[in-house]
C-alpha positions as CSV (number, residue, x, y, z in Angstrom):
1,M,-58.5,-61.9,49.2
2,T,-55.6,-59.9,49.4
3,I,-55.0,-57.0,46.3
4,K,-52.0,-59.5,45.4
5,Q,-54.3,-62.7,45.0
6,F,-57.0,-60.4,43.0
7,Y,-54.4,-59.1,40.8
8,L,-52.6,-61.7,40.0
9,E,-55.9,-64.1,39.3
10,N,-57.1,-61.5,36.9
11,F,-54.0,-60.0,35.5
12,P,-51.7,-63.0,35.2
13,T,-49.5,-61.5,32.4
14,D,-49.0,-58.2,34.1
15,E,-45.7,-58.9,35.7
16,L,-46.2,-56.2,38.1
17,G,-48.4,-58.0,40.3
18,N,-45.7,-60.0,41.7
19,E,-44.4,-57.1,42.9
20,I,-47.7,-56.0,45.0
21,K,-47.1,-56.1,48.8
22,E,-48.2,-59.4,50.3
23,N,-50.5,-58.7,52.7
24,V,-52.5,-55.3,51.3
25,T,-56.3,-55.3,51.2
26,F,-58.5,-53.5,49.8
27,I,-60.3,-52.4,53.0
28,G,-56.7,-51.1,53.5
29,L,-56.9,-49.5,50.4
30,L,-59.7,-47.6,51.2
31,D,-58.5,-46.3,54.5
32,V,-55.3,-45.2,52.6
33,L,-58.1,-43.1,50.2
34,H,-59.7,-41.8,53.5
35,T,-56.4,-41.1,55.6
36,K,-55.1,-39.3,52.2
37,G,-52.1,-41.3,52.4
38,D,-50.1,-42.7,49.6
39,V,-51.7,-45.3,47.6
40,Y,-48.5,-46.5,45.5
41,E,-46.7,-46.9,48.6
42,Y,-49.3,-49.0,50.2
43,V,-49.4,-51.4,47.0
44,G,-46.2,-51.1,46.6
45,V,-46.2,-50.5,42.8
46,W,-46.0,-47.1,41.5
47,D,-47.8,-47.8,38.1
48,S,-51.0,-46.3,37.3
49,L,-52.7,-49.1,35.4
50,V,-52.0,-51.2,38.6
51,R,-53.9,-47.9,40.5
52,E,-56.8,-47.8,38.1
53,R,-57.8,-51.7,37.6
54,L,-57.8,-51.4,41.9
55,F,-59.6,-48.4,41.8
56,Y,-62.2,-50.4,39.8
57,K,-62.1,-53.5,41.7
58,L,-62.6,-51.4,45.1
59,A,-65.3,-49.7,43.5
60,E,-67.5,-52.8,42.7
61,E,-66.2,-53.9,45.8
62,L,-68.3,-50.8,47.7
63,N,-71.2,-51.3,45.2
64,T,-70.4,-48.0,43.9
65,S,-69.0,-46.1,40.9
66,C,-65.4,-45.8,40.1
67,E,-65.9,-41.8,40.4
68,Y,-66.6,-42.2,43.7
69,V,-62.7,-43.9,44.4
70,L,-61.1,-41.1,42.3
71,A,-62.5,-38.3,44.1
72,L,-61.2,-40.2,47.1
73,W,-57.8,-39.8,45.5
74,Y,-58.2,-36.7,43.8
75,T,-59.2,-35.0,47.1
76,K,-55.8,-35.3,48.4
């Protein structure tokens, strides 16, 4: 499942979901965090609420806490 598919299914009233790049994935998002890349550029949306929702889903997919994912992002 792509990030866009996840977002549109779970947050259908958030119009920013339509702006998410087509082929970005949670595996790719994790890679961006590990390589200290730009999360916003990768996803294609510069909104902290969208980022937060994606981080929570990534944490769920990794079976870990959101604090872990946030720590990856904050240690840029």
